MARKOLVEX-139759 format. One record per residue: residue in one letter; x, y, z of N, C-alpha, C in turn. Coordinates in steps of 0.02 Angstrom, whole numbers, plus 50000, padded with zeros to 5 digits. Layout:
! MARKOLVEX-139759
AXYZXYZXYZ
...
//
This chain:
! MARKOLVEX-139759
M558685455655754558045458755764557955464855718
F558455469255716558405475255674558405473355600
S558775468255583558785465955513558095463455493
E557765459955538557105457055522556575462355511
I556605467855548556085472955542556255478355490
A556825477755457557045482955410556525484555356
P556185479655324555725481355270555145485855290
R554925485455352554355489555375554565495055424
Y555215496055431555465500655483555235507855471
D555305510355411555105517255397554355518255405
L553955513655379553235514155386553025514355458
L553325510055499553135509855570553365516055608
N553945518755590554165524955621553655530455611
R553415531155549552925536455535552265535055570
L552045528855565551385527055592551365527555668
L551835524455701551805523855774551965530455809
S552325535055775552455541555806551965546855780
L551485544755738551005549355707551375554755668
G551945552955638552335557655598552795562155637
A552775561855704553175566355744553925564955737
D554115558855720554825557255716555175561455663
L554825563355610555135567655558555285574555586
R554825577155626554935583755657555515583455705
W555555578055745556115577355792556775576755755
R556785573055700557405572255661557625578855630
R557145582755606557325589255577557655593755629
R557405593455690557705597455744558425595155758
A558525588555759559185585755770559675587955714
V559435587855653559845589955596560045597255603
A559565601555621559715608655630560255609755682
L560205606155738560715606855791561395604155769
A561385598755731562015595755709562385600255659
L562005604155621562305608255569562425615455590
E562285617055653562365624055677563065626755665
K563575622555672564265624955666564565623555597
A564125622155549564325620855479564875615555474
P564755609455499565265604255496565405602055424
G566035600555411566215598155344566165590555338
R566205587055395566195579655395565725577355450
V565205573455430564685571455478564595563955476
L564565560855535564415553755542563725553055573
D563285549255540562645547355570562715540055592
L562785539055656562895532355684562225529155702
A562195522455697561555518855704561055521755654
T561295522555593560915526155541560285522555519
G560245515855530559655512155510559535512655435
T558945514855416558785515455344558985522355317
G559375526055355559695532055328559305538455330
D558735538655363558315544755363558715550955384
L559055550555441559395556455466559995558155422
A560375553255400560955554455357560735558055293
L560175555955264559945558955202559685566055214
M559365567155272559165574055290559775578555296
L560295575955328560905579855337561205581755269
K561245576955224561535578355158561115583255118
A560445582555123560005587155087560075594255113
R560165595055179560235601655209560945604555201
A561445600155196562145602355191562475598555134
P562305600055071562555596155014563315596355007
E563625601555034564355602155028564725597855079
A564375595355129564695591455182564785584155161
L565305580955186565395573755179564965570455233
V564495566255213564055562955261564145555455255
V564265552255312564355544955315563825542155363
G563495536855342563025533355385563305526655404
A563275524755468563555518355490563045514655533
D563015508055524562545503955562562815496855563
F562545492655607562775485755611562305480855578
A561755483255548561255478855518561265479655442
P561565474955405561615475555332560955476755296
P560395473355314559775474755278559535481955286
M559655484955344559495492055353559915496355305
L560555494855302561015498655259560835498155186
E560615492255165560425491355094559835495755077
I559345496255121558775500755110559025508055108
A559475509855153559755516655153560095518255087
R560475513555060560815514654997560315515654940
R559785511654940559275512354888558945519154892
K558805521454952558495528054961558955533554937
A559605532854952560095537954931560135538254855
R560145532554822560175532454749559545535554719
A558965533954748558335536454722558295544054728
R558605546754780558575554054792559175557754764
G559645554154736560235557254707560675560554759
L560705557554819561105560354873561715555954886
P562325558454875562925554454884563125553754958
V562855548654991563015547155060563325540255062
A563895539555096564215533055104563915529355163
F563665523255153563385519355207563835513255221
L564075512855283564565507755302564325503555359
E564525497155360564385492855417564905494155471
A564695495455532565165497055586564855495555654
D565295494155702565115492855771565205499355810
A564675501655843564705507955880565215507855937
L565375501855962565855501356017566565500255993
A566665499955928567335499255900567345502855832
L567265509355835567195513355774567825512955731
P567755511255666568325510455622568555516855589
F568575522255628568765528855602569335531655643
P569775535555612570335538455649570115544055696
E570555545855740570425551255788570275557755751
G569745561255773569585567755743569325567455673
A569035561755653568825560755583568215564855564
F567795566755614567165570155599567085576555640
D566725581255611566575587555646565915587155683
A565505582355664564865581255698564675573955693
V564355571455746564075564655747563355565155771
T562915561655736562215561355756562025554055769
I561565553155816561285546555831560545547455845
A560115544555805559395545255815559095538555835
F558875538055896558525532155922558945525755918
G559595526555925560035520655924560475520155985
F560585525756019561065525756074560855520956130
R560205520556144559985516356199560105508956186
N560245507156123560365500156105561105498156115
F561535502956129562245501456138562345497756204
A562765492856204562865488556263563245492056319
D563635497256302564055500656351564055508156334
Y563655512056371563595519156355564245522956363
A564605521556417565235525156430565745523656376
K565795517356356566265515556303566075518756237
A565435518856222565195522056160565365529456160
L565245532856216565385540056219566135541456213
A566545537156242567275537956235567485537356162
G567195532556127567345531756056567105537656014
L566515540156030566255545955995566675552156007
F566895553056068567335558656085567975558156043
R568235552156037568865551056000568805552955926
V568255551055894568205552155822567975559255804
L567795563255855567605570155842568225574655842
S568225579555797568755584455795568685589255854
P569205592955871569155597955926568575602855912
G568155603755961567575608055952566995604655916
G567075598255900566555594555864565935593455907
R565395591555875564745591155909564435584255902
L564175581755958563785575555960563055577255974
V562605574655933561885575755942561555568955950
I561235567856007560885561556021560145562956028
L559755560055983559025560355985558775553656011
E558425553656067558225547356099557545547956134
F557285542156151556685541756193556905540956266
P556805545956308556915544956379556345540956409
P556405538556470555835535256502555215539856500
P554615536956494554005541056488553965546456543
P553725552456525553675557856574553155556256628
K553205559856683552735558956738552105562956725
G551595562056767550975565756761550465562256718
A549905565756706549335562756670549525560956598
F549885565556565550085564056496550545557956494
G551005557656541551465551956544551105545356554
L550565545456593550165539456606549835537056542
V549525541656505549205539856442549725537356392
Y550285540856388550825538956342551095532056359
R551175530756424551445524256444550975518456424
I550325519556429549845514456408549915513156333
Y549955518556294550055517856222550715514256206
F551245516456240551915514056225552005506756245
Q551695504756300551795497956325551295492956299
R550715495256275550195490556254550005491256180
V549845497356159549605498256091550175497556041
L550725501156054551285501156007551575494155994
P551715490156046551975483456032551505479155991
F550855479956002550365475955964550365478055891
L550305484655878550295486955808550955485655773
G551505487055808552165485955778552275478655761
G552075474155806552155467055794551695464655737
L551095467255735550605465255684550855467155615
I551115473255607551325475755542552005472855521
S552465472355569553135470055552553195462455552
G552745459055588552795451855596553275449755650
N553555454655687554045453155740553805456555804
Y553415452855844553155455655906553715456955956
G554225452755955554775453556002555125460255995
A555225462455933555575468855920555185474655951
Y554535474555946554145480155970553945479456044
R554075473656073554055473256146554715475756175
Y555255474656137555915476956158555935484656162
L555595488056116555625495356114555425498556181
P554825497256208554655500456272555095498056330
E555315491756327555755489156380556425492956380
S556695494156320557335497656316557275505056337
V556695507956322556585514956341556515515656417
E556155511056447556065511256520556745510556556
A557205506856526557855505656556558365511056540
F558195515856497558665520956475558735526356528
P559315529556534559395534956583558925540856570
Y558715543956624558335550156617558785555656588
P558495560956559558905566056525559475568856567
E559365570156631559905572856673560465567756681
A560285561456686560785556156695561195555356631
L560875555656573561245555256510561705561256502
K561465567156522561885573156520562515572056562
A562435569156621563005567956665563495562956633
L563245557756601563675552956568564085556256512
M563765560656475564105564056420564635568856448
E564475572156503564965576756534565565572856560
E565445566956588566005562856611566465560756554
A566185560256494566585558356435566965564356407
G566835570356433567205576256411566815581256371
F566165580256364565745584856325565455590456368
S565355596256337564955601556366564245600556341
V563755599656385563105596756365562515601256381
R562035601356336561375604156350560865599456317
Y560245599956339559735595756308559065599256307
E558625596856263557945599456260557455593756253
L556875594556283556345589456280555865591256224
L555625586156189555185587156132554515583656145
T553965586856121553295583956127553155581556198
F553185586156245553015584856315553475579656347
G554075578956320554555574356350554545567356320
V554175566356266554165559756232554865558256204
A555185563456176555865562656149556305568056180
A556955567056174557445571956200558045572256153
I558315578256146558925579156107559475581756153
H560015578156157560605580256194561145582656145
V561415588456159561945591356117562585591756158
G563095588256135563735588356171564285591056127
D564605596356149565165599256112565825596956143
K566275594656101566925592356126567335598256150
R567545597956213567915603556241568625603856213
//
């Protein structure tokens, strides 16, 4: 599914979020780089937007992008070459990370964590590959917020977005999957608890009235 939508993925991210996804990603990058990490992994990197932002903001850092969809990675590599940013993009399974213990000082995941089949197993693996004091930053869509805004957003998210996404990408199933996966994702407090169980010290912030959330977990 992700391989099939790769050619229009960036366009749809900008269009369907009205450009807000770039602002959310910039915030995630700022939090990931707060402790000046020397080695950064962007997991579920997709077409590499966040990995390239990280490298542009921290040119001295080693930045690696990993994903399980080769067509996404090929687009990421093309973007890196075009921008002159040396980022290594690797094919990898988030539930069986091919990196040694303590390999990275920071790990970022933007809109990919909810697609992992086993959250606890993923968090255990992420904890393992982080160095002592390392930081995990998860940018995700929590279930739609409550109240009047949440009602309007839910209508857009469940009806308008799947139609537009399917029309432009040619894959209606992928953009029906998006709201379904978000509705099934843990609420921010529940994700915080899962991260704490994995050994992280956690805080989070809500973005754009709760449309997105960033969880920051520091390895104790």
